[in-house]
C-alpha positions as MATLAB code, in Angstrom:
seq = 'MARTALVVGASGIVGSATVTLLQEQGWEVHGLARRPVEQPGVQPIATDLQDAGATAAALRDIHPQAVFITTWLRQDSEAENIRVNSAMVRNLLDGLPKPDGPRHVALVTGLKHYLGPFEAYGKGTLPQTPFREEQGRLDVENFYYAQEDELFAAAKRDGFTWSVHRPHTVIGKAVGNAMNMGTTLAAYATLCRETGRPFTFPGSAAQWSGLTDMTDAGQLARHLLWAAQTDAAHDEAFNVVNGDVFRWQWMWERIAEWFGIEAAPFDGTVRPLAEQMADDAPVWREIATREGLAEPDLARLSSPWHTDADLGRPIEVVTDMSKSRRLGFTAYQPTDDAFFALFERLRADRLIP';
ca = [
      -0.040   -0.023   -0.054;
       1.312    3.621   -0.870;
       2.541    5.738    2.017;
       0.076    8.852    1.842;
       1.271   12.417    2.998;
      -0.454   15.805    3.113;
       1.856   18.790    2.383;
       0.430   21.861    3.431;
       1.719   24.999    1.724;
       2.714   22.484   -1.547;
       3.391   25.394   -4.017;
       5.694   27.138   -1.539;
       9.663   26.711   -1.590;
       9.560   24.487    1.084;
       6.407   22.453    0.348;
       7.388   21.992   -3.383;
      10.662   20.771   -2.403;
       8.993   18.289   -0.107;
       6.560   17.284   -2.398;
       9.487   16.302   -5.312;
      11.132   14.187   -2.463;
       8.260   12.425   -1.274;
       7.343   11.691   -4.803;
      10.691   10.356   -5.495;
      10.266    7.967   -2.616;
       7.290    6.742   -3.690;
       4.621    8.427   -1.769;
       1.050    9.380   -2.585;
       0.824   13.061   -2.286;
      -1.868   15.469   -1.428;
      -0.837   19.174   -1.833;
      -3.085   21.692    0.283;
      -2.978   25.424   -0.697;
      -5.350   28.393   -0.939;
      -4.515   28.267   -4.767;
      -3.022   25.129   -5.779;
      -0.841   25.323   -8.882;
      -0.637   22.412  -11.177;
       2.003   19.863   -9.821;
       2.261   16.367  -11.910;
       1.331   13.664   -9.729;
      -0.250   15.808   -6.952;
      -3.763   15.587   -5.864;
      -4.586   19.141   -4.996;
      -6.581   20.543   -2.104;
      -7.908   23.810   -2.273;
      -8.878   25.649    1.228;
      -8.312   28.433    3.087;
      -7.077   27.177    6.610;
      -8.583   30.237    8.257;
     -11.822   28.629    7.552;
     -12.255   25.952   10.049;
     -15.691   24.461    8.304;
     -13.993   24.649    4.721;
     -10.854   23.030    6.024;
     -12.638   20.112    7.771;
     -14.879   19.643    4.655;
     -11.918   19.643    2.373;
     -10.105   17.085    4.445;
     -12.795   14.762    5.657;
     -11.663   11.889    3.144;
      -7.916   12.308    3.584;
      -5.854    9.970    5.982;
      -2.441   10.856    5.302;
       0.534    8.923    7.735;
       2.414   12.061    7.351;
       1.607   15.584    7.510;
       4.216   18.373    6.565;
       3.014   22.036    7.581;
       5.304   24.417    5.507;
       3.106   27.499    5.234;
       2.304   30.757    7.280;
       0.734   34.052    6.269;
       2.349   37.214    7.526;
       0.491   39.735    9.249;
       0.851   43.511   10.140;
       1.642   42.874   13.894;
       2.858   40.072   15.879;
      -0.623   39.872   17.637;
      -2.309   39.317   14.399;
       0.709   36.635   12.961;
      -0.325   34.694   16.375;
      -3.945   34.881   16.069;
      -3.984   33.726   12.391;
      -1.207   31.356   12.187;
      -2.018   29.700   15.146;
      -5.736   29.299   14.144;
      -4.254   27.775   10.606;
      -2.580   25.033   12.387;
      -5.420   24.427   14.813;
      -8.079   24.331   11.961;
      -5.897   21.720    9.857;
      -5.298   19.374   12.840;
      -8.907   19.804   14.082;
     -10.014   19.025   10.291;
      -8.327   15.902    9.622;
      -9.745   12.617   10.174;
      -8.900   11.283   13.290;
      -5.929    8.982   12.844;
      -6.513    5.314   11.894;
      -2.967    4.442   12.354;
       0.439    5.816   13.035;
       0.842    9.434   11.938;
       3.390   11.867   12.051;
       2.962   15.529   11.812;
       5.876   17.959   11.327;
       5.931   21.876   11.294;
       8.325   24.184   10.092;
       9.201   27.263   11.828;
      12.433   29.038   11.837;
      15.269   30.688   13.780;
      12.862   33.635   14.954;
      12.318   31.044   17.727;
      15.988   32.337   18.968;
      15.741   35.407   17.480;
      12.390   36.748   18.155;
       9.568   37.818   15.919;
       9.797   40.517   13.420;
       8.578   43.238   15.767;
      11.642   42.573   17.948;
      13.905   40.989   15.513;
      17.442   40.390   16.912;
      16.979   42.772   19.790;
      17.076   42.401   23.464;
      18.839   39.633   25.002;
      19.070   36.747   22.814;
      20.766   33.096   23.409;
      24.534   32.619   22.414;
      25.573   31.398   18.901;
      25.414   28.885   17.790;
      21.768   28.450   18.606;
      20.895   25.040   20.383;
      17.460   23.371   20.417;
      17.807   23.187   24.460;
      17.938   27.241   24.572;
      14.199   27.079   24.722;
      11.842   30.094   24.204;
      12.655   33.775   24.579;
      10.428   35.854   26.907;
       8.311   37.408   24.347;
       5.336   36.701   22.299;
       6.114   34.841   18.865;
       3.610   33.071   16.580;
       6.124   30.223   16.153;
       5.253   29.358   20.062;
       1.584   29.339   19.256;
       1.897   27.073   16.287;
       4.040   24.821   18.301;
       1.525   24.911   21.157;
      -1.120   23.939   18.748;
       0.774   21.139   17.483;
       1.627   19.691   21.074;
      -2.294   19.990   22.055;
      -3.358   18.023   19.152;
      -0.770   15.454   19.274;
      -1.881   14.831   23.026;
      -5.501   14.751   22.346;
      -5.059   12.372   18.892;
      -1.987   10.031   19.706;
       0.186   11.103   16.615;
       3.997   12.149   16.738;
       5.232   15.632   15.871;
       8.741   16.928   15.021;
       9.365   20.762   14.602;
      12.020   21.927   12.310;
      13.708   25.228   12.560;
      15.586   26.054    9.562;
      17.848   29.224    8.705;
      16.961   31.599    5.843;
      15.660   28.967    3.018;
      17.042   28.787   -0.508;
      14.634   27.537   -2.931;
      12.464   28.331   -5.865;
       8.865   29.686   -5.606;
       7.072   32.280   -7.287;
       5.061   34.648   -5.194;
       6.782   33.411   -2.099;
       6.979   36.061    0.892;
      10.352   35.159    2.187;
      12.739   34.162   -0.889;
      16.292   35.501   -0.503;
      17.719   33.221   -3.168;
      15.248   34.583   -5.921;
      15.525   38.229   -4.551;
      19.516   37.923   -4.860;
      18.975   36.764   -8.492;
      16.789   39.439   -9.665;
      18.958   42.222   -7.924;
      22.246   40.848   -9.717;
      20.546   40.713  -12.946;
      18.906   44.515  -12.392;
      22.812   45.766  -11.527;
      23.754   43.731  -14.847;
      21.193   45.637  -17.050;
      21.568   49.127  -15.229;
      25.420   49.181  -14.537;
      24.590   50.082  -10.631;
      27.179   48.440   -8.243;
      26.324   44.985   -6.909;
      25.976   46.272   -3.109;
      25.943   44.379   -0.194;
      22.807   45.685    1.550;
      23.474   44.342    5.201;
      25.220   45.059    8.270;
      28.899   44.853    9.035;
      28.111   41.879   11.477;
      26.778   39.848    8.635;
      29.393   40.925    6.113;
      32.411   39.651    8.453;
      30.627   37.319   10.586;
      29.938   33.546   10.276;
      26.364   32.624    8.809;
      24.577   29.393    7.703;
      21.766   29.072    5.365;
      19.110   26.193    4.659;
      18.475   24.597    1.281;
      14.927   23.576    0.614;
      15.962   20.064   -0.507;
      18.100   19.678    2.661;
      14.984   20.827    4.770;
      12.479   18.099    2.742;
      15.399   15.684    3.463;
      15.099   16.502    7.127;
      11.293   16.516    7.345;
      10.877   12.911    5.722;
      13.862   11.694    8.105;
      12.091   12.768   11.344;
       8.717   11.414   10.045;
      10.446    7.982    9.428;
      12.816    7.815   12.409;
      11.260    6.849   15.595;
      14.117    8.285   17.718;
      13.139   12.029   16.002;
       9.678   11.652   17.022;
       8.094   14.370   19.424;
      11.538   16.551   19.172;
      12.664   19.856   17.901;
      15.282   20.373   15.612;
      17.705   22.976   13.893;
      18.228   22.143   10.128;
      20.833   24.117    8.001;
      23.211   22.857    5.089;
      26.066   21.813    7.485;
      28.677   24.543    6.346;
      29.224   28.024    7.442;
      30.529   30.973    5.232;
      30.897   34.816    5.754;
      28.817   36.967    3.192;
      32.045   38.733    2.019;
      32.889   35.458    0.620;
      29.765   34.467   -0.752;
      28.794   38.177   -2.369;
      31.706   37.402   -4.550;
      30.819   34.371   -5.555;
      27.230   35.275   -6.607;
      28.678   38.090   -8.271;
      30.893   35.772  -10.398;
      28.073   33.774  -11.266;
      26.028   36.600  -12.940;
      29.320   38.064  -14.664;
      29.449   41.218  -12.670;
      31.695   42.751   -9.907;
      30.986   42.898   -6.282;
      30.944   46.661   -4.668;
      33.563   46.887   -1.899;
      31.547   47.361    1.278;
      32.325   50.385    3.555;
      30.163   49.212    6.413;
      26.987   51.291    5.497;
      23.676   49.486    5.405;
      22.119   49.983    2.060;
      18.569   47.993    2.283;
      17.290   46.406   -0.914;
      13.878   47.886   -0.165;
      15.391   51.208   -1.211;
      17.975   49.927   -3.619;
      15.139   48.188   -5.540;
      12.586   50.318   -4.846;
      11.989   52.034   -8.347;
      13.008   48.669  -10.275;
       9.480   47.404  -11.262;
       9.316   48.952  -14.592;
      13.125   47.868  -15.347;
      12.393   44.467  -14.748;
       9.241   44.638  -16.905;
      11.150   45.862  -19.804;
      13.830   43.111  -19.196;
      11.060   40.294  -18.895;
       9.648   41.713  -22.175;
      12.772   41.615  -24.155;
      14.192   38.258  -22.826;
      10.839   36.350  -22.864;
      10.632   35.953  -19.235;
       7.910   33.933  -17.243;
       7.186   36.695  -14.839;
       7.291   40.348  -15.586;
       5.926   41.326  -12.104;
       9.228   41.859   -9.976;
       7.211   41.875   -6.997;
       6.117   38.066   -7.294;
       9.941   37.192   -7.607;
      11.556   39.232   -5.151;
      11.137   39.792   -1.325;
      13.460   42.697   -0.360;
      12.052   43.380    3.119;
      12.920   39.716    4.305;
      16.227   39.707    2.706;
      16.923   42.996    4.563;
      15.893   41.572    7.803;
      18.199   38.532    7.371;
      21.135   40.593    6.011;
      20.937   43.481    8.331;
      20.944   41.648   11.789;
      23.248   43.249   14.167;
      24.697   39.676   15.257;
      26.522   36.627   13.634;
      24.020   33.785   13.449;
      25.278   30.086   13.272;
      23.095   27.128   13.868;
      24.202   24.052   15.787;
      22.736   20.566   14.421;
      24.545   18.205   16.693;
      21.180   16.757   17.823;
      20.232   15.691   14.316;
      23.639   14.255   13.687;
      23.675   12.114   16.789;
      20.229   10.681   15.716;
      21.828    9.909   12.201;
      20.803   12.625   10.003;
      24.212   13.048    7.731;
      22.972   15.079    4.772;
      24.982   18.100    3.606;
      24.525   20.608    1.229;
      27.284   23.231    0.483;
      25.156   26.832    0.555;
      27.220   27.975   -2.706;
      26.122   25.090   -4.667;
      22.685   25.421   -3.341;
      22.552   29.271   -4.687;
      24.309   28.269   -7.981;
      21.466   25.236   -8.580;
      18.707   27.815   -7.676;
      20.114   30.290  -10.209;
      20.173   27.393  -12.946;
      16.772   26.651  -12.397;
      15.348   30.185  -12.510;
      17.403   30.545  -15.893;
      15.897   27.032  -17.089;
      12.567   28.057  -16.210;
      12.840   31.612  -17.668;
      12.699   33.416  -14.454;
      15.858   35.382  -15.022;
      17.680   36.071  -18.282;
];
């Protein structure tokens, strides 16, 4: 009998990578999204998780052995983030038919567990780096904590196992995604090459010269499936990154070289992409028309606000993965290779020239 999975947020960066891996491993995949996109071999489920009744109706005949929650909705305040995103997890888990066999539910959150929500991002008293799972929660309201609490309550009630996965910034492809550094940097480099503007690092001196790491979407998908299939990983929270560390002063040169441009010298001044790219939509549309690109709307490809938040942090951010390693997860993904693979895919899919 085929193993059955439900991927929530199936068209996003993490969700689409998870769908691909599950299909490669022979799983039957249901993909849930508000507006599902066509994904070969995926059984689409269209529903709004904010609507409890509609969610229950959409899921009434679905009996997945594994559920992967890879989506969230950004709101104007953390209070609204908590209200909306906790309700989405609650409505999903309440709406699923009760397990008729073993079930595992994996929730993807992130390093805001340690850094705090956007309203207090990287401020106040933070845990020492590298971040470790046992460091626990900050004394601040955070929608990640609210999502976890909904997961824990439903697991206790319904008897399924769970895992929480905390990636650093995710590298992967998804058009229209709210947090997409890789495609944002690809669009920015393309615009710099087109206009002759300097390819200027937008972030802080701490990020330029400090150590950091990232998480490839394929690496995260492997981690999700590993936890679902590994008894020792059940009912545990994990950090998940590629396994290497780098400094942006090195990576910026690597990205510039891939696009055939020069990296501008960094003088320590923060120059946010939200400002640098503020007037670039018409330029991108011209490039898209001339080159026959698939997406002429720059806003659907880039998320400068999120890239600025990550690259503007005043502290070095490194993530410890010892917990996963001790339990047997050994996958590794060089981060520069992850960027280059993404850029190649964007070019092949006619999203960049």
